[in-house]
C-alpha positions as CSV (number, residue, x, y, z in Angstrom):
1,M,-99.5,85.7,129.8
2,S,-101.2,82.9,128.0
3,F,-102.8,80.0,129.6
4,V,-103.8,76.8,127.7
5,G,-106.5,74.3,128.4
6,R,-108.8,72.0,126.6
7,A,-112.4,71.0,127.3
8,D,-113.2,67.4,126.6
9,R,-116.5,68.2,124.9
10,I,-118.4,71.3,123.8
11,D,-122.1,71.0,122.8
12,C,-123.1,73.7,120.4
13,L,-126.8,74.4,120.7
14,N,-128.0,76.7,117.9
15,E,-129.8,79.6,119.5
16,K,-129.0,78.9,123.1
17,G,-125.2,78.8,123.2
18,Q,-122.5,76.3,124.2
19,I,-122.2,73.8,127.1
20,L,-118.7,72.9,128.2
21,W,-118.0,69.5,129.5
22,D,-115.0,67.9,131.2
23,Y,-114.8,64.2,132.1
24,K,-113.1,63.4,135.4
25,T,-112.1,60.0,136.8
26,G,-112.4,61.2,140.4
27,G,-115.4,62.0,142.5
28,S,-117.3,65.3,142.3
29,H,-116.0,66.5,145.7
30,N,-112.7,67.2,143.9
31,Y,-114.4,69.7,141.6
32,E,-116.7,71.5,144.0
33,S,-114.6,74.7,143.7
34,S,-112.6,74.1,140.5
35,L,-112.0,77.0,138.2
36,Q,-110.9,75.0,135.2
37,L,-114.1,75.2,133.2
38,A,-114.9,78.6,134.5
39,A,-111.7,79.8,133.0
40,Y,-112.6,78.3,129.6
41,A,-116.1,79.9,129.9
42,S,-114.5,83.2,130.6
43,A,-112.3,82.9,127.5
44,F,-115.3,82.2,125.3
45,M,-117.4,85.0,126.9
46,K,-114.6,87.5,126.2
47,N,-115.0,86.5,122.5
48,D,-118.7,87.0,122.5
49,I,-119.5,83.3,122.5
50,E,-122.5,82.4,124.6
51,I,-121.8,79.8,127.2
52,I,-124.8,78.4,129.1
53,G,-123.2,75.7,131.2
54,A,-119.9,74.4,132.4
55,L,-120.2,70.8,133.8
56,Y,-117.9,68.1,135.1
57,L,-118.9,64.5,134.5
58,C,-117.3,62.7,137.5
59,H,-116.9,58.9,137.0
60,G,-115.7,58.3,140.5
61,N,-119.2,58.8,142.0
62,S,-121.3,59.1,138.8
63,M,-122.1,62.7,139.5
64,C,-122.5,65.7,137.2
65,I,-121.6,69.0,138.9
66,G,-121.1,72.5,137.6
67,H,-122.3,76.0,136.9
68,V,-125.1,77.2,134.7
69,S,-126.0,80.6,133.2
70,K,-128.9,82.1,135.2
71,E,-131.5,82.0,132.4
72,Y,-130.7,78.4,131.3
73,K,-130.9,76.5,134.6
74,D,-134.2,74.8,133.8
75,F,-133.0,73.9,130.3
76,I,-129.8,72.2,131.7
77,K,-131.8,70.4,134.4
78,A,-134.0,68.9,131.6
79,L,-131.0,67.2,130.2
80,V,-130.8,64.9,133.3
81,P,-132.6,61.5,133.0
82,E,-135.6,61.4,135.4
83,D,-134.1,58.4,137.2
84,F,-130.9,60.3,138.2
85,P,-131.8,63.7,139.6
86,E,-129.7,63.1,142.7
87,N,-126.6,62.6,140.5
88,F,-126.8,66.2,139.1
89,K,-125.7,69.2,141.1
90,I,-125.9,72.8,139.9
91,K,-123.8,75.0,142.1
92,R,-125.4,78.1,143.5
93,E,-122.8,80.5,142.1
94,K,-123.9,81.4,138.6
95,L,-121.6,80.7,135.6
96,E,-121.1,84.4,134.9
97,D,-119.9,85.0,138.5
98,I,-117.5,82.0,138.6
99,A,-116.1,82.9,135.2
100,K,-115.3,86.4,136.5
101,R,-113.7,84.8,139.6
102,A,-111.6,82.5,137.3
103,E,-110.5,85.5,135.3
104,E,-109.4,87.2,138.5
105,A,-107.4,84.1,139.6
106,L,-105.7,83.8,136.2
107,T,-104.8,87.5,136.3
108,K,-103.3,87.0,139.8
109,W,-101.4,83.9,138.6
110,A,-100.0,85.8,135.6
111,E,-98.9,88.6,137.8
112,D,-97.1,86.2,140.2
113,L,-95.4,84.4,137.2
114,M,-94.3,87.7,135.6
115,S,-93.0,89.1,138.9
116,G,-91.2,85.9,139.8
117,S,-92.9,86.0,143.2
118,F,-94.6,82.8,144.1
119,E,-96.3,83.5,147.3
120,P,-98.1,80.5,148.7
121,H,-101.9,80.5,149.0
122,Y,-102.7,77.7,151.4
123,D,-106.2,76.4,151.5
124,P,-107.1,73.8,154.2
125,K,-109.2,71.6,151.7
126,T,-106.5,71.7,149.0
127,C,-103.7,71.1,151.5
128,Q,-105.6,68.1,152.9
129,E,-105.7,66.4,149.5
130,C,-102.3,67.5,148.2
131,Q,-99.9,64.9,146.8
132,Y,-96.9,67.2,147.4
133,K,-96.8,67.6,151.2
134,T,-93.2,66.4,151.4
135,L,-92.2,69.3,149.1
136,C,-94.3,71.9,150.8
137,R,-92.9,74.6,153.1
138,K,-96.1,75.3,154.9
139,S,-94.9,73.7,158.1
140,E,-92.0,76.2,158.3
141,I,-94.4,79.2,158.4
142,G,-96.6,77.9,161.3
143,G,-93.9,76.2,163.2
144,E,-95.5,72.8,162.6
145,E,-93.4,69.7,163.0
146,R,-92.8,68.1,159.6
147,Q,-93.4,64.4,159.7
148,D,-91.3,62.3,157.4
149,N,-92.2,58.7,156.7
150,D,-88.6,57.7,156.4
């Protein structure tokens, strides 16, 4: 099963490796647990391409958030202008670990697609922000009353 994606920017740093960037119009809270760039990083790593960082530039709240390879944390932090340290957040989970988690999620999604079984995986945070509540069948499982706005 092939998945396709595109990073908005890749900085190639000669001896260090690559930094993946993705520009987002929303705030950083939407990307706290996103696996998008982690999946890209995983694909690069499988092809022996060194990735040292995967960062979202979020225009909604002027934040930069993401994951960094363990040994390049200080290098990535040095890229941040001194006046804006509070606008830069490196997640505790290392890039190598989230890339592995992204690969596991992609494998699970591929298995679901190939089997034709689309079991729901409800997540309270995702469900809260979901645009498709009117199409969702979550309420049928828990016996919740569905509220239509009609």
